[in-house]
TORDRENSE-591352 format. One line per 4 residues: number of its first residue (from 1); their letters; for each residue x, y, z negated of N, C-alpha, C, O. Coordinates in Angstrom, 1 decimal, padded with zeros to 4 digits. Layout:
! TORDRENSE-591352
NUM) A) X,Y,Z,X,Y,Z,X,Y,Z,X,Y,Z  ... $
***
This chain:
! TORDRENSE-591352
1) MNSP) 003.9,-025.4,-007.2,003.3,-024.2,-006.7,003.7,-024.0,-005.2,004.8,-024.4,-004.8  002.8,-023.5,-004.4,003.1,-023.3,-003.0,004.1,-022.2,-002.8,004.2,-021.3,-003.6  004.8,-022.3,-001.7,005.6,-021.1,-001.3,004.7,-020.0,-000.8,003.6,-020.3,-000.4  005.2,-018.8,-000.8,004.4,-017.7,-000.3,003.8,-017.8,001.1,002.8,-017.2,001.4 $
5) TECC) 004.5,-018.6,001.9,004.0,-018.7,003.3,002.9,-019.8,003.4,002.2,-019.8,004.4  002.8,-020.7,002.4,001.8,-021.7,002.4,000.5,-021.0,001.9,000.5,-020.0,001.2  -000.6,-021.6,002.2,-001.8,-021.0,001.7,-002.8,-022.1,001.3,-002.5,-023.3,001.5  -003.7,-021.9,000.9,-004.6,-020.9,000.4,-005.9,-021.5,-000.1,-006.1,-022.7,000.0 $
9) SAGP) -006.6,-020.6,-000.6,-008.0,-021.0,-001.0,-008.9,-019.9,-000.5,-008.5,-019.1,000.4  -010.1,-019.9,-000.9,-011.1,-019.0,-000.4,-011.2,-017.8,-001.4,-012.3,-017.3,-001.6  -010.1,-017.3,-001.9,-010.1,-016.2,-002.7,-010.5,-014.9,-002.0,-010.7,-014.9,-000.8  -010.7,-013.8,-002.7,-011.1,-012.6,-002.1,-010.1,-012.0,-001.1,-008.9,-012.4,-001.3 $
13) SVIF) -010.4,-011.2,-000.2,-009.5,-010.5,000.6,-008.6,-009.6,-000.2,-009.1,-009.0,-001.2  -007.4,-009.4,000.2,-006.5,-008.5,-000.5,-006.0,-007.4,000.6,-005.7,-007.8,001.7  -005.9,-006.2,000.1,-005.6,-005.1,000.9,-004.3,-004.5,000.4,-004.3,-004.0,-000.8  -003.2,-004.4,001.2,-002.0,-003.8,000.8,-001.9,-002.5,001.7,-002.0,-002.6,002.9 $
17) ACSG) -001.6,-001.4,001.1,-001.6,-000.1,001.9,-000.4,000.7,001.5,000.1,000.7,000.4  000.1,001.4,002.6,001.1,002.4,002.4,000.5,003.5,001.4,-000.7,003.8,001.5  001.3,004.0,000.6,000.9,005.1,-000.3,001.9,006.2,-000.3,002.2,006.8,-001.3  002.6,006.3,000.9,003.7,007.2,001.0,003.3,008.7,000.9,002.1,009.0,000.7 $
21) AADV) 004.3,009.5,000.9,004.1,011.0,000.6,003.5,011.7,001.8,003.0,012.8,001.6  003.6,011.1,003.0,003.0,011.8,004.1,001.5,011.8,004.1,000.9,011.0,003.4  000.9,012.7,005.0,-000.5,012.7,005.1,-001.1,011.4,005.5,-002.2,011.0,005.0  -000.4,010.7,006.4,-001.0,009.4,006.8,-000.8,008.3,005.7,-001.6,007.4,005.7 $
25) GEIA) 000.1,008.5,004.8,000.2,007.6,003.7,-001.0,007.8,002.7,-001.5,006.9,002.2  -001.4,009.1,002.6,-002.6,009.4,001.8,-003.8,008.8,002.4,-004.7,008.2,001.7  -003.9,008.9,003.7,-005.1,008.3,004.4,-005.2,006.8,004.2,-006.2,006.3,003.8  -004.0,006.1,004.4,-004.0,004.7,004.2,-004.4,004.3,002.8,-005.1,003.4,002.6 $
29) DRAA) -003.8,005.0,001.8,-004.1,004.7,000.4,-005.6,004.9,000.1,-006.2,004.1,-000.5  -006.1,006.1,000.5,-007.5,006.4,000.2,-008.4,005.4,000.9,-009.5,005.0,000.3  -008.1,005.0,002.1,-008.9,004.0,002.8,-008.9,002.7,002.1,-010.0,002.0,001.9  -007.8,002.2,001.6,-007.7,000.9,000.9,-008.5,001.0,-000.4,-009.1,000.1,-000.8 $
33) RKLA) -008.4,002.1,-001.1,-009.1,002.3,-002.4,-010.6,002.3,-002.1,-011.4,001.7,-002.9  -011.1,002.9,-001.0,-012.5,002.9,-000.7,-012.9,001.5,-000.3,-014.0,001.1,-000.7  -012.2,000.8,000.5,-012.5,-000.6,000.8,-012.6,-001.5,-000.5,-013.6,-002.3,-000.6  -011.7,-001.3,-001.4,-011.8,-002.0,-002.7,-013.0,-001.6,-003.5,-013.7,-002.4,-004.1 $
37) QDGV) -013.3,-000.3,-003.6,-014.5,000.2,-004.3,-015.8,-000.3,-003.7,-016.7,-000.6,-004.4  -015.8,-000.5,-002.4,-017.0,-001.0,-001.7,-017.1,-002.6,-001.8,-018.0,-003.1,-001.3  -016.1,-003.2,-002.4,-016.2,-004.6,-002.6,-015.7,-005.5,-001.4,-016.0,-006.7,-001.4  -015.1,-004.8,-000.5,-014.6,-005.5,000.7,-013.4,-006.4,000.4,-013.2,-007.5,001.0 $
41) GSMG) -012.6,-006.0,-000.6,-011.5,-006.8,-001.0,-010.9,-006.1,-002.2,-011.4,-005.1,-002.7  -009.8,-006.7,-002.7,-009.1,-006.0,-003.8,-007.8,-005.4,-003.3,-007.2,-005.9,-002.4  -007.4,-004.3,-003.9,-006.2,-003.7,-003.5,-005.0,-004.3,-004.2,-005.0,-004.4,-005.4  -004.0,-004.7,-003.4,-002.8,-005.3,-004.0,-001.7,-004.2,-004.2,-001.7,-003.2,-003.4 $
45) CLSA) -000.9,-004.4,-005.2,000.2,-003.4,-005.5,001.4,-003.8,-004.7,002.0,-004.8,-005.0  001.9,-002.9,-003.8,003.1,-003.1,-003.1,004.3,-003.1,-004.0,005.3,-003.9,-003.7  004.3,-002.3,-005.0,005.5,-002.2,-005.9,005.7,-003.6,-006.6,006.8,-004.1,-006.7  004.6,-004.1,-007.1,004.6,-005.5,-007.7,005.0,-006.5,-006.7,005.8,-007.4,-007.0 $
49) LNRR) 004.6,-006.4,-005.5,004.9,-007.4,-004.4,006.4,-007.3,-004.1,007.1,-008.3,-004.0  006.9,-006.0,-004.1,008.4,-005.8,-003.8,009.3,-006.4,-004.9,010.4,-006.8,-004.6  008.8,-006.5,-006.1,009.6,-007.1,-007.2,009.3,-008.5,-007.4,009.7,-009.1,-008.4  008.5,-009.1,-006.5,008.1,-010.5,-006.5,007.4,-010.9,-007.7,007.6,-012.0,-008.3 $
53) DGAI) 006.5,-010.1,-008.2,005.7,-010.4,-009.4,004.9,-011.6,-009.1,004.1,-011.7,-008.1  004.9,-012.6,-009.9,004.3,-013.9,-009.7,002.8,-013.7,-009.6,002.1,-014.4,-008.8  002.1,-012.9,-010.4,000.7,-012.7,-010.3,000.2,-012.2,-009.0,-000.7,-012.7,-008.4  000.9,-011.1,-008.5,000.5,-010.6,-007.2,000.8,-011.5,-006.1,000.0,-011.6,-005.1 $
57) LQTA) 001.9,-012.3,-006.1,002.1,-013.3,-005.1,001.1,-014.3,-005.1,000.6,-014.8,-004.1  000.7,-014.8,-006.3,-000.4,-015.8,-006.4,-001.7,-015.3,-005.8,-002.4,-016.0,-005.1  -002.0,-014.0,-006.2,-003.2,-013.4,-005.7,-003.2,-013.4,-004.1,-004.2,-013.7,-003.5  -002.1,-012.9,-003.6,-002.0,-012.9,-002.1,-002.0,-014.2,-001.5,-002.7,-014.4,-000.4 $
61) MSAS) -001.4,-015.2,-002.1,-001.4,-016.6,-001.5,-002.8,-017.2,-001.6,-003.1,-018.0,-000.7  -003.6,-016.8,-002.5,-004.9,-017.4,-002.7,-006.0,-016.6,-001.9,-007.1,-017.0,-001.9  -005.6,-015.5,-001.4,-006.6,-014.6,-000.7,-007.1,-015.3,000.6,-006.3,-016.0,001.3  -008.3,-015.1,000.9,-008.9,-015.7,002.1,-008.3,-014.9,003.3,-008.1,-015.4,004.4 $
65) KILV) -008.1,-013.6,003.2,-007.6,-012.7,004.2,-006.8,-011.6,003.6,-007.0,-011.2,002.4  -005.8,-011.1,004.4,-005.0,-010.0,003.9,-005.0,-009.0,005.0,-004.8,-009.3,006.2  -005.2,-007.7,004.6,-005.2,-006.6,005.5,-004.0,-005.7,005.0,-004.0,-005.4,003.8  -003.2,-005.3,005.9,-002.1,-004.4,005.6,-002.3,-003.1,006.4,-002.5,-003.2,007.6 $
69) IDGC) -002.3,-002.0,005.7,-002.6,-000.7,006.3,-001.3,000.2,006.2,-000.8,000.4,005.1  -000.7,000.5,007.3,000.5,001.4,007.4,000.1,002.8,007.9,-000.6,002.9,008.9  000.7,003.8,007.3,000.5,005.1,007.8,001.4,005.6,008.9,001.0,006.1,009.9  002.7,005.3,008.7,003.7,005.9,009.7,004.5,004.8,010.3,004.3,003.6,010.0 $
73) PEEC) 005.3,005.1,011.3,006.1,004.1,012.0,007.1,003.3,011.2,007.6,002.3,011.7  007.4,003.8,010.0,008.3,003.0,009.2,007.7,001.7,008.8,008.5,000.7,008.5  006.4,001.5,008.7,005.7,000.3,008.4,006.2,-000.4,007.1,006.5,-001.6,007.1  006.3,000.4,006.1,006.8,-000.1,004.8,005.9,-001.2,004.2,006.4,-002.1,003.6 $
77) ARRS) 004.6,-001.0,004.4,003.7,-002.0,003.8,003.8,-003.3,004.5,003.9,-004.4,003.9  003.9,-003.3,005.8,004.1,-004.5,006.6,005.4,-005.2,006.2,005.5,-006.4,006.0  006.4,-004.4,006.2,007.8,-004.9,005.8,007.8,-005.6,004.4,008.4,-006.6,004.2  007.1,-004.9,003.5,007.1,-005.4,002.1,006.3,-006.8,002.1,006.8,-007.7,001.4 $
81) VEQA) 005.2,-006.9,002.8,004.5,-008.1,002.8,005.3,-009.2,003.4,005.3,-010.3,002.9  005.9,-008.9,004.6,006.8,-009.9,005.2,008.0,-010.3,004.4,008.3,-011.5,004.3  008.6,-009.4,003.7,009.8,-009.7,002.9,009.4,-010.5,001.7,010.2,-011.2,001.1  008.1,-010.5,001.3,007.6,-011.3,000.2,007.3,-012.7,000.7,007.0,-013.6,-000.1 $
85) GLRR) 007.5,-012.9,002.0,007.3,-014.3,002.5,005.9,-014.5,003.1,005.6,-015.6,003.5  005.0,-013.5,003.1,003.7,-013.7,003.6,003.7,-013.4,005.1,004.3,-012.4,005.5  003.1,-014.3,005.8,003.2,-014.2,007.3,001.8,-014.0,007.9,001.7,-013.6,009.1  000.8,-014.4,007.2,-000.6,-014.4,007.8,-001.4,-013.2,007.3,-001.9,-013.2,006.2 $
89) FDHL) -001.4,-012.1,008.1,-002.2,-011.0,007.7,-002.5,-010.2,008.9,-001.9,-010.3,010.0  -003.6,-009.3,008.8,-003.9,-008.4,009.9,-003.3,-007.1,009.5,-003.2,-006.7,008.3  -002.8,-006.4,010.5,-002.0,-005.1,010.3,-002.7,-004.0,011.1,-002.9,-004.1,012.3  -003.0,-002.9,010.3,-003.6,-001.7,010.9,-002.6,-000.6,010.8,-002.3,-000.2,009.7 $
93) QLRL) -002.1,-000.2,011.9,-001.1,000.9,012.0,-001.9,002.2,012.4,-002.5,002.2,013.5  -001.8,003.2,011.6,-002.6,004.4,011.8,-002.3,005.1,013.1,-003.1,005.9,013.7  -001.0,004.9,013.6,-000.7,005.5,014.9,-001.6,005.0,016.0,-001.9,005.8,017.0  -002.1,003.8,015.9,-003.0,003.3,016.9,-004.3,003.9,016.9,-005.1,003.8,017.8 $
97) LSMV) -004.6,004.7,015.8,-005.8,005.5,015.7,-005.5,007.0,016.0,-006.3,007.9,015.6  -004.4,007.2,016.6,-003.9,008.6,016.9,-003.7,009.5,015.7,-003.8,010.7,015.8  -003.3,008.8,014.6,-003.0,009.6,013.4,-001.5,009.6,013.3,-000.8,008.6,013.2  -000.9,010.8,013.3,000.5,011.0,013.3,001.0,011.7,012.1,000.4,012.7,011.7 $
101) RGRS) 002.1,011.2,011.5,002.7,011.7,010.3,002.9,013.2,010.5,003.5,013.6,011.5  002.5,014.0,009.6,002.7,015.5,009.6,001.7,016.2,010.4,001.7,017.5,010.4  000.8,015.5,011.1,-000.2,016.2,012.0,-001.6,015.6,011.8,-002.5,015.8,012.6  -001.8,014.9,010.7,-003.1,014.3,010.4,-003.5,014.5,009.0,-003.3,013.6,008.2 $
105) PATT) -004.0,015.7,008.7,-004.4,015.9,007.3,-005.4,014.8,006.8,-006.2,014.3,007.6  -005.3,014.5,005.6,-006.2,013.5,005.0,-007.6,013.9,004.8,-008.0,014.3,003.7  -008.3,014.0,005.9,-009.7,014.4,005.8,-010.6,013.2,005.5,-010.2,012.1,005.7  -011.8,013.5,005.1,-012.8,012.5,004.8,-013.1,011.7,006.1,-013.3,010.5,006.1 $
109) ARVR) -013.2,012.4,007.2,-013.5,011.7,008.5,-012.4,010.7,008.9,-012.7,009.6,009.3  -011.1,011.1,008.7,-010.0,010.1,009.0,-010.1,008.9,008.0,-009.9,007.8,008.5  -010.3,009.2,006.8,-010.3,008.1,005.8,-011.5,007.2,006.2,-011.3,005.9,006.2  -012.6,007.7,006.5,-013.8,006.9,006.9,-013.5,006.1,008.2,-013.9,004.9,008.2 $
113) AVVR) -012.8,006.7,009.1,-012.4,005.9,010.3,-011.6,004.7,010.0,-011.8,003.6,010.5  -010.6,004.9,009.1,-009.7,003.8,008.7,-010.5,002.7,007.9,-010.3,001.5,008.1  -011.4,003.2,007.1,-012.3,002.3,006.3,-013.1,001.4,007.3,-013.2,000.2,007.1  -013.7,002.0,008.3,-014.5,001.3,009.2,-013.6,000.3,010.0,-014.0,-000.9,010.2 $
117) WGRQ) -012.4,000.7,010.4,-011.5,-000.3,011.1,-011.1,-001.4,010.2,-011.2,-002.6,010.6  -010.8,-001.0,009.0,-010.4,-002.1,008.0,-011.5,-003.1,007.7,-011.3,-004.3,007.7  -012.7,-002.5,007.5,-013.9,-003.4,007.3,-014.1,-004.3,008.5,-014.3,-005.5,008.3  -014.0,-003.8,009.7,-014.2,-004.6,010.9,-013.1,-005.7,011.0,-013.4,-006.8,011.4 $
121) MLAD) -011.9,-005.3,010.8,-010.7,-006.2,010.9,-010.9,-007.4,009.9,-010.6,-008.5,010.2  -011.3,-007.0,008.7,-011.5,-008.1,007.7,-012.7,-009.0,008.1,-012.7,-010.2,007.8  -013.7,-008.4,008.7,-014.9,-009.2,009.1,-014.6,-010.1,010.3,-015.0,-011.2,010.3  -013.8,-009.5,011.2,-013.6,-010.3,012.5,-012.2,-010.9,012.5,-011.9,-011.8,013.3 $
125) GYSQ) -011.4,-010.6,011.5,-010.0,-011.1,011.5,-010.0,-012.6,011.2,-011.0,-013.2,010.9  -008.8,-013.1,011.2,-008.6,-014.5,010.9,-008.6,-014.7,009.4,-008.5,-013.8,008.6  -008.9,-015.9,009.1,-008.8,-016.3,007.7,-007.4,-016.9,007.5,-006.8,-017.4,008.5  -006.9,-016.8,006.3,-005.5,-017.4,006.1,-005.5,-018.9,006.4,-004.5,-019.5,006.6 $
129) ADDW) -006.7,-019.5,006.3,-006.8,-021.0,006.6,-006.6,-021.2,008.1,-006.4,-022.4,008.5  -006.8,-020.2,008.9,-006.6,-020.4,010.4,-005.1,-020.7,010.7,-004.2,-020.4,009.8  -004.8,-021.2,011.8,-003.5,-021.6,012.2,-002.7,-020.5,012.8,-002.6,-020.5,014.0  -002.3,-019.5,012.0,-001.5,-018.4,012.6,-000.2,-018.4,011.9,-000.1,-018.6,010.6 $
133) SASR) 000.9,-018.2,012.6,002.2,-018.2,012.0,002.8,-016.8,011.9,003.9,-016.7,011.4  002.1,-015.8,012.3,002.6,-014.4,012.2,001.5,-013.5,012.0,000.3,-013.8,012.2  001.8,-012.3,011.7,000.8,-011.2,011.5,000.2,-010.9,012.9,000.8,-011.1,013.9  -001.0,-010.3,012.9,-001.6,-009.8,014.1,-002.0,-008.3,013.9,-002.4,-007.9,012.8 $
137) SFSP) -001.9,-007.6,015.0,-002.3,-006.2,015.0,-003.5,-006.2,016.0,-003.6,-007.0,016.9  -004.3,-005.2,015.7,-005.5,-005.0,016.6,-005.2,-003.8,017.4,-004.6,-002.8,016.9  -005.7,-003.7,018.7,-005.5,-002.6,019.5,-006.8,-001.9,019.7,-007.8,-002.5,020.1  -006.9,-000.6,019.3,-008.2,000.1,019.4,-008.4,000.6,020.8,-008.4,001.8,021.1 $
141) TTLA) -008.6,-000.4,021.7,-008.8,000.0,023.1,-010.2,000.5,023.4,-010.4,001.2,024.4  -011.1,000.2,022.6,-012.5,000.6,022.8,-012.9,001.4,021.6,-013.4,000.9,020.6  -012.8,002.7,021.6,-013.2,003.6,020.5,-014.3,004.5,021.0,-014.4,004.9,022.1  -015.2,004.8,020.0,-016.3,005.6,020.3,-016.0,007.1,019.9,-016.3,007.4,018.8 $
145) GGVG) -015.4,007.8,020.8,-015.2,009.2,020.5,-014.1,009.5,019.5,-013.9,008.7,018.6  -013.5,010.7,019.6,-012.6,011.2,018.6,-011.3,010.7,018.5,-010.6,010.8,017.5  -010.8,010.0,019.6,-009.5,009.3,019.5,-008.4,010.3,019.3,-007.5,010.1,018.5  -008.5,011.4,020.0,-007.4,012.5,019.9,-007.4,013.1,018.5,-006.3,013.5,018.1 $
149) EGVG) -008.5,013.1,017.8,-008.5,013.6,016.5,-008.3,012.6,015.4,-008.2,012.9,014.3  -008.1,011.3,015.9,-007.7,010.3,014.9,-008.9,009.9,014.1,-008.8,009.4,013.0  -010.1,010.0,014.6,-011.3,009.7,013.8,-012.2,008.7,014.6,-013.4,008.6,014.3  -011.7,008.1,015.7,-012.5,007.2,016.5,-012.9,006.0,015.7,-012.3,005.6,014.8 $
153) LPAR) -014.1,005.5,016.0,-014.7,004.4,015.3,-014.7,003.2,016.3,-015.0,003.4,017.5  -014.5,002.0,015.8,-014.5,000.9,016.7,-015.9,000.5,017.2,-016.8,000.3,016.4  -016.0,000.5,018.5,-017.3,000.0,019.0,-017.3,-001.5,018.8,-018.3,-002.1,018.4  -016.2,-002.1,019.0,-015.9,-003.5,018.6,-014.4,-003.7,018.6,-013.7,-003.2,019.5 $
157) VSPP) -013.9,-004.4,017.6,-012.5,-004.6,017.5,-012.2,-005.5,018.7,-012.8,-006.5,018.9  -011.1,-005.2,019.4,-010.7,-006.1,020.5,-010.3,-007.4,020.0,-009.9,-007.6,018.8  -010.3,-008.4,020.9,-010.0,-009.8,020.4,-008.5,-009.8,019.9,-007.7,-009.0,020.3  -008.3,-010.6,018.9,-007.0,-010.7,018.3,-006.0,-011.1,019.4,-006.3,-011.9,020.3 $
161) VAAG) -004.8,-010.6,019.3,-003.7,-011.0,020.2,-003.1,-012.2,019.7,-003.3,-012.6,018.5  -002.3,-012.9,020.5,-001.7,-014.1,020.1,-000.7,-013.9,018.9,-000.2,-012.8,018.8  -000.5,-014.9,018.1,000.4,-014.8,017.0,001.7,-014.3,017.5,002.3,-014.8,018.5  002.3,-013.4,016.7,003.6,-012.9,017.1,003.6,-011.9,018.2,004.6,-011.4,018.6 $
165) QGVR) 002.4,-011.6,018.8,002.3,-010.7,019.9,001.6,-009.4,019.5,000.9,-008.8,020.3  001.7,-009.0,018.2,001.0,-007.8,017.7,001.3,-006.6,018.5,002.4,-006.4,019.1  000.3,-005.7,018.6,000.5,-004.5,019.4,001.0,-003.4,018.4,000.4,-003.1,017.4  002.2,-003.0,018.7,002.8,-001.9,017.9,003.3,-000.8,018.8,004.0,-001.1,019.8 $
169) AA) 003.0,000.4,018.5,003.5,001.5,019.3,005.0,001.6,019.2,005.6,001.3,018.1  005.7,002.0,020.2,007.1,002.1,020.2,007.6,003.3,019.4,008.8,003.5,019.3 $
***
């Protein structure tokens, strides 16, 4: 069996999302569920990943792409995925969409914005078969309106940054 950092086949995309108690955790969770309902990928269970469940590890290792959605600066979803040994994934941090813990109620518009970003990242993001040794974050430098409200939509996802050079807010 391959180690968790080795990959892969052309399995479906897997989405791991924060499901924390904060408003941004709810947004991340609802967006991941919507992406899964729309058939963009399947939602992976972070709790199972944290306990190194063999089935979820195998699902993640065989995924063509992995998207990790984090609500707050703690980045529990990203940390969980990395601690499981997975290194190739795209990371969407809601702070980069101006969604801040405690100040971003889980509105339909915010969930929709995250869904659109997630869909775009999975479409434009790398495949696990690509030669990336670390996760990548995308920077929403080009948004079509609503940035301050946290509901901006990507006009186009900016080009991926170099491996290990992900954009993370301080």
